[in-house]
C-alpha positions in Angstrom: 136.9 223.8 -99.8 133.8 225.3 -101.3 132.9 222.1 -103.0 133.3 220.1 -99.8 131.2 222.6 -97.8 128.4 222.7 -100.3 128.4 218.9 -100.9 128.1 218.2 -97.1 125.4 220.9 -96.6 123.4 219.4 -99.5 123.6 215.9 -98.0 122.4 217.1 -94.6 119.6 219.1 -96.2 118.5 216.0 -98.1 118.7 213.7 -95.0 117.4 215.8 -92.2 114.5 218.0 -91.2 115.3 221.2 -89.2 116.2 220.4 -85.6 116.5 216.6 -86.2 119.7 215.2 -84.9 121.7 212.0 -85.2 124.1 211.2 -82.4 127.5 210.1 -83.8 129.4 209.8 -80.4 128.7 210.7 -76.9 130.0 214.2 -77.7 129.1 214.9 -81.4 125.9 214.8 -83.5 124.7 215.8 -86.8 121.9 218.3 -86.8 120.2 220.5 -89.4 120.2 224.1 -88.2 119.8 227.3 -90.0 121.7 230.5 -89.0 120.5 233.9 -90.3 123.2 235.6 -88.3 126.9 235.5 -88.0 129.2 233.5 -85.7 127.3 232.2 -82.7 124.1 233.4 -84.3 125.0 237.1 -83.8 122.0 239.2 -85.0 120.1 236.0 -86.1 116.9 237.4 -84.6 116.9 240.5 -86.7 114.4 240.9 -89.6 116.6 240.2 -92.6 118.8 243.3 -93.1 121.7 241.4 -91.5 121.8 239.0 -94.5 123.1 241.8 -96.7 125.4 243.2 -94.1 127.1 239.9 -93.6 127.2 239.3 -97.3 128.9 242.6 -97.9 131.4 242.0 -95.1 132.3 238.6 -96.6 132.8 240.1 -100.0 135.0 242.8 -98.7 137.0 240.4 -96.5 137.5 238.0 -99.5 138.7 240.8 -101.7 141.1 242.0 -99.0 142.5 238.5 -98.4 142.8 237.8 -102.2 144.9 240.9 -102.4 147.1 239.7 -99.5 147.3 236.2 -101.1 148.4 237.8 -104.4 151.2 239.6 -102.6 152.4 236.2 -101.3 154.0 235.1 -98.1 154.9 231.9 -96.4 153.1 228.7 -97.3 151.3 228.7 -94.0 150.2 232.3 -94.4 148.8 231.7 -97.9 147.1 228.4 -96.8 145.4 230.2 -93.9 144.2 233.0 -96.2 142.9 230.3 -98.8 141.0 228.4 -96.1 139.4 231.6 -94.8 138.4 232.7 -98.3 137.0 229.3 -99.2 135.0 229.1 -95.9 133.7 232.7 -96.3 132.6 232.0 -99.9 130.9 228.7 -98.9 128.8 230.5 -96.3 128.3 233.5 -98.6 126.7 231.3 -101.2 124.2 230.0 -98.5 123.5 233.4 -97.3 122.8 234.8 -100.9 120.9 231.7 -102.3 119.1 230.3 -99.2 118.9 233.4 -97.0 120.7 231.6 -94.1 123.7 229.5 -93.5 123.2 225.7 -93.1 125.0 224.3 -90.0 125.1 220.6 -89.1 128.0 219.7 -86.8 127.1 219.8 -83.1 129.7 219.3 -80.3 128.3 218.7 -76.8 129.2 217.4 -73.3 127.0 216.8 -70.4 124.4 219.3 -71.2 126.8 221.8 -72.7 126.4 222.5 -76.4 128.7 224.4 -78.7 126.7 226.2 -81.4 126.3 224.1 -84.6 128.7 224.8 -87.3 129.7 223.5 -90.7 132.8 222.7 -93.0 133.1 226.4 -94.0 133.2 227.5 -90.4 135.9 224.8 -89.7 138.0 226.1 -92.7 137.7 229.7 -91.4 138.8 228.6 -87.9 141.7 226.5 -89.1 142.7 229.4 -91.5 142.7 231.8 -88.7 144.7 229.5 -86.5 147.2 229.2 -89.3 147.5 233.0 -89.6 148.1 233.3 -85.8 150.8 230.6 -85.9 152.4 232.2 -88.9 152.5 235.6 -87.1 154.7 234.0 -84.4 157.2 232.4 -86.7 160.7 234.0 -86.8 161.4 235.5 -90.2 164.9 236.9 -89.5 167.5 236.1 -92.1 170.0 233.4 -91.0 173.3 234.7 -89.8 175.8 235.1 -92.6 179.2 233.8 -91.8 
């Protein structure tokens, strides 16, 4: 996951200038955007302290999830944790090395735009969805006859 995230970000950085976009469909575009904040550009306008806060949160969350992963669980639970860890580490690398996260996927419809995101963000979202689905699965032992 980390490799796919970093390869796609480097390709976009090489091909686009900030703000430049390339329509792919009527509802999706590639665009080069930088996010100094967290999800949905939360705290992006601050003067730089948020970089270290979000880096520390990502490291702490990855350590906690690695501990949970080591304890084990269902395949869906472990896959969800692994996706979240991979996505968090991909964005953490950007934050520490570049000072911002590189986003490049833009979904839009008739003047409505979802904030730009990247492969790491997608992995985090899919991982979180996997954890939610896993939490609803019935784990009771089968009736013994």
